[in-house]
Every structure is written in structure tokens, then in C-alpha cells.
C-alpha positions as CSV (number, residue, x, y, z in Angstrom):
1,X,-9.9,9.6,1.2
2,X,-8.2,10.7,4.6
3,X,-11.3,9.2,6.4
4,X,-10.9,5.7,4.7
5,X,-6.9,6.0,5.4
6,X,-7.4,6.8,9.2
7,X,-9.9,4.0,9.4
8,X,-7.9,1.6,7.9
9,X,-4.9,2.8,10.5
10,X,-7.5,2.4,13.5
11,X,-8.3,-0.7,12.4
12,X,-5.3,-2.2,12.2
13,X,-4.1,-0.6,15.5
14,X,-7.2,-1.9,17.6
15,X,-6.8,-5.5,15.9
16,X,-3.0,-5.3,17.4
17,X,-3.8,-3.9,20.1
18,X,-6.5,-6.5,21.2
19,X,-5.5,-9.3,19.7
20,X,-7.7,-9.6,17.1
21,X,-6.4,-11.6,14.4
22,X,-7.7,-14.1,11.9
23,X,-6.4,-16.0,8.9
24,X,-9.2,-13.9,6.6
25,X,-8.1,-10.8,7.8
26,X,-4.5,-11.5,7.0
27,X,-5.6,-11.6,3.6
28,X,-8.4,-9.3,3.5
29,X,-6.8,-6.2,4.9
30,X,-3.9,-6.0,2.6
31,X,-6.0,-6.7,-0.2
32,X,-8.5,-4.1,1.0
33,X,-5.4,-1.5,1.1
34,X,-4.1,-2.3,-2.4
35,X,-7.8,-1.9,-3.9
36,X,-8.1,1.3,-2.0
37,X,-4.6,2.8,-3.6
38,X,-5.8,1.0,-6.9
39,X,-8.9,2.8,-7.0
40,X,-7.5,6.2,-5.8
41,X,-4.5,6.0,-8.2
42,X,-6.7,5.5,-11.2
43,X,-9.0,8.3,-10.0
44,X,-6.4,10.6,-9.8
45,X,-4.5,9.8,-12.9
46,X,-7.8,9.8,-14.9
47,X,-8.4,13.4,-13.4
48,X,-4.7,14.0,-14.5
49,X,-3.7,14.9,-11.1
50,X,-1.1,12.2,-10.9
51,X,1.3,11.0,-13.8
52,X,0.5,7.8,-15.6
53,X,3.9,6.7,-14.8
54,X,3.3,6.9,-11.0
55,X,0.1,4.5,-11.6
56,X,2.5,2.1,-13.7
57,X,5.3,2.2,-11.1
58,X,2.9,1.1,-8.5
59,X,1.0,-1.5,-10.3
60,X,4.2,-3.2,-11.3
61,X,5.2,-3.5,-7.7
62,X,1.7,-5.3,-7.4
63,X,2.3,-7.6,-10.0
64,X,5.7,-8.3,-8.6
65,X,3.7,-9.9,-5.6
66,X,1.1,-11.4,-7.5
67,X,3.5,-13.5,-9.5
68,X,5.0,-14.6,-6.0
69,X,1.8,-16.1,-4.6
70,X,2.5,-19.6,-5.9
71,X,5.6,-19.7,-4.4
72,X,4.5,-18.4,-1.2
73,X,1.3,-21.2,-1.1
74,X,3.5,-23.9,-1.8
75,X,4.9,-23.3,1.5
76,X,1.8,-23.4,3.3
77,X,1.4,-20.1,4.0
78,X,-1.6,-17.8,2.8
79,X,0.6,-14.5,2.9
80,X,3.8,-13.1,4.1
81,X,3.5,-11.3,7.2
82,X,3.2,-7.3,7.0
83,X,6.5,-5.4,7.6
84,X,6.9,-1.9,9.2
85,X,8.4,-0.8,5.8
86,X,5.1,-2.1,4.1
87,X,2.9,-0.6,6.6
88,X,5.0,2.9,6.4
89,X,4.8,2.7,2.6
90,X,1.0,2.4,3.0
91,X,0.8,5.2,5.3
92,X,2.5,7.5,3.3
93,X,0.5,6.6,0.1
94,X,-2.6,6.7,2.2
95,X,-1.8,10.5,3.2
96,X,-0.3,11.8,0.1
97,X,-3.2,10.7,-2.5
98,X,-5.7,12.9,-0.4
99,X,-3.2,15.9,-0.1
100,X,-2.5,15.4,-3.9
101,X,-6.3,15.8,-4.2
102,X,-6.5,18.9,-2.4
103,X,-3.3,20.6,-4.5
104,X,-6.4,21.9,-6.6
105,X,-7.6,23.9,-3.5
106,X,-6.8,27.8,-3.8
107,X,-6.1,28.2,-0.3
108,X,-4.0,25.4,0.5
109,X,-3.1,24.2,-2.7
110,X,0.6,24.9,-3.0
111,X,1.4,23.3,0.4
112,X,-0.9,20.5,0.2
113,X,0.6,19.5,-3.4
114,X,4.1,19.8,-1.7
115,X,3.3,17.6,0.8
116,X,1.3,15.2,-1.0
117,X,3.7,14.6,-3.4
118,X,6.4,14.0,-0.7
119,X,4.3,11.6,0.8
120,X,3.4,9.9,-2.5
121,X,6.9,9.7,-3.9
122,X,8.5,8.4,-0.4
123,X,5.8,5.9,0.0
124,X,6.6,4.7,-3.6
125,X,9.7,4.4,-2.6
126,X,9.1,2.5,0.5
127,X,6.4,0.3,-1.5
128,X,9.1,-0.9,-3.7
129,X,11.4,-1.6,-1.0
130,X,9.1,-3.3,1.1
131,X,8.2,-5.4,-2.3
132,X,11.7,-6.4,-2.9
133,X,11.8,-7.9,0.8
134,X,8.5,-9.5,0.3
135,X,10.3,-11.1,-2.7
136,X,13.5,-12.1,-0.7
137,X,11.2,-13.5,2.2
138,X,9.3,-15.6,-0.7
139,X,12.5,-17.2,-2.1
140,X,14.3,-18.1,1.4
141,X,11.0,-20.1,2.6
142,X,10.8,-23.6,2.2
143,X,8.0,-26.0,1.3
144,X,7.2,-28.2,4.2
145,X,8.9,-31.6,4.1
């Protein structure tokens, strides 16, 4: 989990640094992040490492964004621009989940669990904050004349 999260960050960093951007990448990178988060959440919930309500809260945010897609597409855009709040949320979640997984280890479990929950809960808050900002942006967009 940590390697996947770190490689996602390195990929984004290099793409921005080298100005390597494509329409396909604009769609696939956030989709890959969401699939990674969804699969990880489901696995953690099935193993009873996180409560099901956390899974529900994060899925509800995704459903909000999916509901906005038709409105965004009517304006001629494929997706909304990624924000620093959204990136920060993803960063927190991608660090929180591996730490929660390590929470069951005898030597570092308590510390990993504390930091894991801190990252996961802060990430969840930021994830929703970014989602609300995306919704505001989507409603502010106007279709081309």
C-alpha cells in the first residue's frame, strides 16, 4: 500500500515537473486514485480494520462527484481541475490506510494505529471539503454558447 501511494505521488510530481500532461492522464490518474482507495477501503472494512461507516462516508463523496459528471460534461470539460485540497486528501488517505494496516503489528501497532487514524480522518475531512469545492465549481461552470 505504501509503495503504491508513493509511486502515485512520484508519477504526479514527475508529470507536473516535466510538463507531461494529456487528456487521458487527466481522466485516468484520479480514476486510478479512486480505485486504489476503494479497493483498500473495502479490504480494510472486510478485515474489520476500519468501520463500515468510514467506507460509507467516502463512497458517498464519490457518488456526489459521479452525479456531477453530466453537468461537467455539458460544459465541454472531461473533468474538473485537481485542487491542492484534493491532492492533500488523497495524500492523507494513501498514508493513513497502510498505517491502519500496520496497526495490528505488535511492535509498532499502537503508534501506527494512532497516526493511521489521524491521517485517515483528516484525509476524509479534506476529501469531503474538496468534493464540496468541486461541486461548487461544477455549478459555477457555464456551457459554451
